N, C-alpha and C positions, 0 to 999 in steps of 0.2 A: 726177346726182352733185351733192351740195351741200357746199360747203367749210365746215368748222367750225374755223377757225384755221389756222395754218401747217402743222401736222402731223397733223391729224385731219379725216376726211371721212366722209360718209354715202353709201352706195350702196344703194338700195332701203331695207330696214328695218335694215341693219347699219351699225355705226359702226366705222371703221377708223382705226388709228394707223399713221403712217409708221414709227415706231420698231419697233413690234411686227411689222409686215409685213416689214421688213428683217431683223429677228432670226430670224423664222420661215423666211424664204427662205434665209438663211445656214445655218441648222440643217439644213434639208432638202437643201441642196446639199452638206452635209458639211463646212462650214467650221468650223474650231476657233475657240475664243474668243481665241486669240492672233494670229489673222490680221490683217493691216493692215486697218483700217476696220471690224473686227468690234466688236460691242457688248460691252465689257468691264465694264459696270456691275455693281453688286452683284446685280441681279436678272436678268441675262442667262441664258437657259436653256442647260444643258449636259446631256449624257447621262451616266449613272452610269459607263458604260464609258470616258468621257473623263477621269475623275478620275485623276490620277497620284499625288497625295499629299494627306494631311490632316495639318496641323500643329495639334495641340490644345493649348490653353492652359487648364489646369485651375486655377481661382483660389479657389474656395470649397469647403470640405469639413469633415468631422467624422470623428474617429477614436474608437473605443471598444475597451477591452480586454475579452477574454472569457476564461473559465476561472476560476481561483481569485480573480482580481482583477476580476471582472465588474463593470461599472457605471462604472468610471473612464473618462471621455471628455473630449475636448478638441476645440476648433475648430482647423482648419488654415488659417493665413493665408499660409503660404509659397507654396503652389501648386507646380505642376510643368508641364513641357512634354513632349509625346510626339508623334512623327511616325509615321504609317502610310504605307507605300508598297509598291511591287512587288505590286500586287493580282493574285491568280490566283483568280478567283471559281470557276472550274470545278473546281479542286483544293482549294478552301477554305483558301488560304494568303495571307499577307501578311507584310511585314517591319515590325517595330516598332523605332523608335530612340528611346531615352530617356536619362535621366541615368546609368543603370547600364549602358549599352551598347546592343547591338542583338540582336534575336532573331526567329526565325520564329514567327508566331502563327497560330492557326486564325482564318479569316475567313469570315463568312457575310453574305449579303444576305438580309434579311427584309422582309416587307411584304405589302400596304400597311398603314400608311404605311412609307416606305422607311427602313430602319435598316441600318447597317453594324455588325456585332457582331464584336468581336475578343476571343479567349480566349487568355490567356497561361498556360502551366503552367510554374512555376519549377522549377529543379533540386531544390528542397526539397519539391516536390509541392503547392505552393500554387497557387491559381487567382486570376487577375486578369481582370476583364472590363471592356471599354470598349464603350459603345453610342453611335453617332453617328447623329443624327436629321436626315434630309434633307427638304427641302420640295419636294414634287412640283410641277412647273409646270402640270400639267393633272390632271384626274381619271382619266386613262387611265394604267394601269400596264402596261408592256410585259411580254411573256412572258420569264421568266428574270431580270427586274428590271434587268439591265445596260443595256437599251435605254431605260429610263425616263428621261424628261427631268426634271431638277430645276432649281430656280431658286436663285439666291443664290451668294455666294462664302464664306459662313460657315454653319456648322451647329452645333446644340446638341450637347453631349457630356456623358456621365456615366461616371465611372470608379469601379469597385468593386474593393476588395482584400479577400481573405479569407486571412489569413496565420496559420497554426497552427504550433506547435512543441511538443515535449515538454519540460516543465520538468525540472529535476534531480530533482524529487519523483516524476516519472513521470506527472504530470497534464498533460493537453493545455491549453495556454494560447495566446493569440494576440491579434491585432489585426485588427479589421475597419475599413474606412474607405470613405467615399463622397466623391467630389469631382465638381464640375460646372464647366462653362465653355463655351468655343466653339472650334471648329476652323476654320482657314482652309483653304479648298478650292483646291487647285492643279490645273490642267489643262494 
């Protein structure tokens, strides 16, 4: 065994880090990220099944009208925040909480790479879709995706709205929008 600084060493041909070894041991022992002494850093690994909420901050976006006024578009600088929680991957459900209230949404795990996809169908029949992109901690993706280990406490997010309505003239018109940002991962 050859020492390589205070927290890294070599055994045979391998190079080992004390921090990575402790994080892996805690993960294999079933310790959660909120346990005393656990690695709560931004890149500490967690299982998808351990995620209890995603709070998404959508900051950049663009909107465009479709129908008779097609082509009119504008950038969105206001942004919005939405939280996803109460994940039930077996039944494809989750709860979405936003500025318009809360609703049950369809929820799917896709991958690899790991994506959480949420579909909201509004009372007016419109569809909104949010995709959250998680970074896997290893190349190995577990069966069912819920057991996959991901790294980080933030994930990229894209939110798409497809809003249609019938104008008084009887023509379909609407608004499409795309927003992007980051989600804080809570476990």
